[in-house]
C-alpha positions as CSV (number, residue, x, y, z in Angstrom):
1,M,2.1,-8.2,27.8
2,N,1.7,-10.8,25.1
3,V,1.4,-10.0,21.4
4,I,-2.4,-10.2,21.3
5,E,-3.0,-8.0,24.3
6,Y,-0.6,-5.3,23.1
7,F,-3.1,-4.0,20.5
8,D,-6.0,-1.8,21.3
9,R,-8.5,-4.0,19.6
10,T,-8.3,-7.6,18.2
11,R,-10.9,-8.9,15.8
12,I,-11.1,-12.4,14.3
13,I,-13.2,-12.7,11.1
14,N,-15.6,-15.6,11.3
15,I,-18.7,-16.6,9.3
16,P,-21.3,-17.4,12.0
17,A,-22.2,-20.7,10.3
18,R,-18.5,-21.8,10.5
19,T,-18.8,-22.9,14.1
20,D,-16.0,-25.4,13.4
21,R,-13.5,-22.6,12.7
22,R,-14.7,-20.6,15.7
23,Q,-14.2,-23.5,18.0
24,E,-10.8,-24.4,16.6
25,T,-9.7,-20.8,16.9
26,T,-11.0,-20.5,20.4
27,A,-8.9,-23.6,21.3
28,E,-5.9,-22.1,19.5
29,F,-6.1,-19.0,21.6
30,A,-6.5,-21.0,24.8
31,R,-3.5,-23.2,23.9
32,H,-1.2,-20.2,23.9
33,G,-2.8,-18.4,26.9
34,F,-4.5,-15.7,24.9
35,A,-7.8,-14.4,26.3
36,L,-11.0,-13.9,24.4
37,D,-13.2,-11.3,26.2
38,N,-15.5,-10.5,23.2
39,E,-14.8,-6.8,23.7
40,K,-11.2,-5.9,23.3
41,I,-10.5,-9.3,21.8
42,G,-13.3,-11.1,20.0
43,F,-14.9,-12.4,16.9
44,Y,-16.3,-10.3,14.1
45,A,-19.3,-11.6,12.1
46,A,-18.1,-11.8,8.5
47,V,-20.0,-10.1,5.8
48,Q,-21.8,-12.5,3.5
49,P,-22.9,-10.8,0.2
50,D,-25.3,-12.2,-2.3
51,A,-23.3,-11.3,-5.4
52,Q,-19.6,-11.0,-6.3
53,E,-20.0,-7.6,-8.0
54,G,-16.8,-7.8,-10.0
55,F,-14.7,-9.7,-7.4
56,P,-13.1,-13.0,-8.1
57,S,-15.8,-14.7,-6.1
58,I,-18.6,-14.0,-3.6
59,G,-16.3,-15.2,-0.8
60,A,-13.6,-12.8,-1.9
61,R,-16.0,-9.9,-1.8
62,G,-17.2,-11.0,1.6
63,C,-13.6,-11.2,2.8
64,F,-12.9,-7.7,1.5
65,L,-16.0,-6.2,3.1
66,S,-15.3,-7.9,6.4
67,H,-11.8,-6.5,6.7
68,L,-13.1,-3.1,5.6
69,G,-15.8,-3.3,8.2
70,I,-13.3,-3.9,11.0
71,L,-11.2,-0.9,9.9
72,E,-14.4,1.3,9.9
73,E,-15.2,0.1,13.4
74,A,-11.7,0.8,14.6
75,E,-11.8,4.3,13.1
76,R,-15.2,4.9,14.7
77,L,-13.8,3.9,18.1
78,N,-10.7,6.0,17.6
79,V,-8.4,3.1,18.7
80,D,-4.6,3.5,18.7
81,N,-4.3,0.3,16.6
82,V,-6.2,-2.8,15.6
83,L,-5.0,-6.4,15.1
84,I,-7.0,-8.4,12.6
85,L,-7.0,-12.2,12.2
86,E,-8.9,-14.7,10.1
87,D,-10.5,-17.7,11.8
88,D,-8.0,-20.2,10.3
89,I,-5.2,-18.8,12.3
90,Q,-2.6,-21.2,13.8
91,F,0.1,-19.6,15.9
92,S,3.8,-20.4,15.9
93,Q,4.9,-22.5,18.8
94,R,7.3,-19.7,19.6
95,I,4.8,-16.9,19.6
96,G,5.1,-16.4,23.3
97,T,8.8,-15.5,23.2
98,F,9.0,-13.9,19.8
99,G,5.6,-12.2,20.1
100,K,6.9,-10.3,23.2
101,Q,10.1,-9.5,21.3
102,A,8.0,-8.2,18.4
103,V,5.9,-5.7,20.4
104,E,8.9,-4.6,22.4
105,A,10.7,-3.8,19.1
106,L,7.8,-1.5,18.1
107,R,8.9,1.2,20.5
108,G,10.0,4.2,18.5
109,L,9.1,2.5,15.2
110,E,6.9,4.5,12.8
111,W,4.5,2.1,11.2
112,D,1.3,1.9,9.3
113,I,0.8,-1.8,8.6
114,L,2.4,-4.8,10.4
115,Y,2.4,-8.4,9.1
116,L,2.8,-10.9,11.9
117,G,1.9,-13.8,9.7
118,H,3.0,-13.7,6.1
119,S,4.6,-15.3,3.0
120,C,7.9,-13.6,3.3
121,E,11.3,-15.3,3.5
122,G,13.1,-13.1,6.1
123,N,16.0,-13.9,8.3
124,A,14.4,-15.9,11.0
125,D,17.7,-16.4,12.8
126,E,17.5,-12.7,13.9
127,P,13.8,-12.0,14.5
128,G,12.9,-8.4,14.0
129,W,10.8,-6.1,11.9
130,A,11.8,-5.7,8.2
131,L,10.3,-3.4,5.6
132,V,7.9,-5.0,3.1
133,D,9.7,-5.0,-0.2
134,G,7.4,-7.2,-2.3
135,P,3.8,-8.6,-2.4
136,I,2.5,-10.4,0.6
137,H,-0.3,-12.8,-0.4
138,L,-2.0,-13.3,3.0
139,T,-4.0,-11.2,5.5
140,H,-4.7,-13.8,8.2
141,F,-2.6,-12.0,10.9
142,Y,-1.8,-8.3,10.6
143,A,-2.2,-4.9,12.3
144,V,-3.1,-1.4,11.3
145,N,-2.0,1.7,13.1
146,G,-4.8,4.1,14.2
147,K,-3.3,7.0,12.4
148,S,-3.5,5.1,9.1
149,L,-7.1,3.9,9.3
150,A,-8.6,6.8,7.5
151,K,-6.2,6.5,4.6
152,L,-6.6,2.8,4.3
153,R,-10.4,2.9,4.5
154,A,-10.5,5.7,1.9
155,F,-8.4,3.6,-0.5
156,L,-10.4,0.5,0.0
157,T,-13.6,2.4,-0.6
158,Q,-12.2,3.6,-3.9
159,V,-11.3,0.1,-4.9
160,L,-14.9,-1.0,-4.3
161,E,-16.1,1.6,-6.7
162,R,-13.8,0.7,-9.5
163,P,-14.2,-2.1,-12.0
164,P,-11.8,-5.1,-12.1
165,G,-8.6,-4.3,-13.9
166,H,-8.8,-0.5,-13.3
167,P,-5.3,1.0,-13.6
168,E,-5.4,2.4,-10.1
169,G,-6.8,-0.8,-8.6
170,G,-10.3,-2.2,-9.0
171,S,-12.2,-5.1,-7.4
172,M,-9.7,-7.6,-6.2
173,H,-8.7,-9.9,-3.3
174,Y,-8.1,-8.0,-0.1
175,D,-4.5,-9.0,0.2
176,A,-3.9,-7.7,-3.3
177,A,-5.5,-4.4,-2.4
178,L,-3.1,-3.9,0.5
179,N,-0.2,-4.8,-1.7
180,T,-1.4,-2.2,-4.2
181,L,-1.6,0.5,-1.6
182,I,1.8,-0.3,-0.2
183,H,3.3,-0.3,-3.7
184,T,1.7,2.9,-4.9
185,D,1.8,5.0,-1.8
186,K,5.4,5.4,-0.7
187,S,4.4,7.1,2.5
188,I,2.9,3.8,3.9
189,Q,5.4,2.1,6.2
190,A,4.7,-1.6,6.1
191,Y,6.7,-4.1,8.0
192,Y,6.8,-7.9,8.6
193,F,8.3,-9.8,11.5
194,T,11.0,-12.0,10.2
195,W,9.9,-15.0,12.4
196,N,6.5,-15.9,11.1
197,L,4.2,-15.7,14.2
198,G,1.1,-17.3,12.6
199,Y,0.1,-19.5,9.8
200,Q,-3.2,-20.5,8.1
201,R,-4.6,-23.7,9.7
202,P,-5.7,-26.4,7.3
203,S,-9.5,-25.7,6.9
204,R,-12.2,-25.9,4.3
205,T,-12.2,-22.7,2.2
206,D,-14.9,-20.1,2.0
207,L,-13.2,-18.1,-0.7
208,H,-12.9,-20.6,-3.6
209,A,-14.8,-23.4,-5.2
210,L,-14.9,-26.6,-3.1
211,S,-13.1,-29.7,-4.1
212,I,-15.2,-32.9,-4.6
213,F,-14.0,-34.1,-1.2
214,D,-15.8,-31.2,0.5
215,R,-18.8,-31.2,-1.8
216,L,-19.8,-34.8,-1.0
217,A,-21.4,-35.1,2.4
218,I,-20.1,-38.6,2.9
219,L,-16.5,-37.4,2.5
220,R,-16.7,-34.2,4.6
221,P,-16.1,-35.9,8.0
222,V,-13.0,-37.7,6.5
223,M,-11.6,-34.4,5.2
224,A,-12.3,-32.7,8.6
225,L,-10.4,-35.4,10.4
226,Y,-7.5,-35.3,7.9
227,R,-7.2,-31.5,8.4
228,R,-7.3,-31.8,12.2
229,L,-4.5,-34.4,12.1
230,K,-2.5,-32.2,9.6
231,A,-2.9,-29.2,11.9
232,A,-1.7,-31.1,14.9
233,K,1.4,-32.2,13.0
234,L,2.1,-28.7,11.8
235,R,1.7,-27.4,15.3
236,R,4.7,-29.4,16.4
237,V,7.1,-28.3,13.7
238,R,6.5,-24.6,13.2
C-alpha cells in the first residue's frame, strides 16, 4: 500500500476556478501512480469567503475554512484518519520507497497530527518519524488521526470566534493555528517524517497579493511557463 492509499480519506483543497492547479496536481498524482477516485481520494472545493473577518487576507480565511471543512467532513464520516493536501503539492521523487516506509513505521505509534511535507530540518539520512519540537509553517501535506478530529475542530472553531491577537489564539493563518494547538496542548502528539515527502510546487498564489508579473495579463503566460520549467527542474533534484 502506498502512502496515499494508507489513509481512510484523502482530500486535496482546490479553488474550482484554478483549473491549472487541478490539472497539474492530477498529473502529479499520475506521475507517481497515485489514483484519484473522487471518493476516497479526491478534490475538495475550497471555501471562497467575501471578507477577511480579521484574517491576514481573504485567501487566508478561505484556506482556514477549507481545512476546517475537511476536518468536519472527516468527523461526520467517522473516518480512522484523513490526509489533507493543497493543490500545489509536488511529491518527492523518493515518495514511493520512503512513503511506504513512513506508513509501516506508524504501526504502534500513537499520533494525532502527521506532517509528511514540512519545513523541518530533520535527519534525512535515517528517514523516520520525529516529534515536532518547533513551528511548522506549511500545511500542504499532513494527516489527522480520527480520534483527534473533535479536539482539533473545537480548537479551530474557537480561533474563528476570537479577534486577531487574542492571547489564546485568534484569527490567523491555518498553519499558525496548528502550531498554536501543538504548543499549548501537550497531549497532542505531532510528528514529521524526516525525509520530506512533498513540497509546494511553484504556482501563482491565492493567499497573498499578486506581483505585477501576475497582475498584468500580458505577463501571466510567461510566468506560467517559468513556473512549469522551475517545477520540472525541482522534480529532478528533490
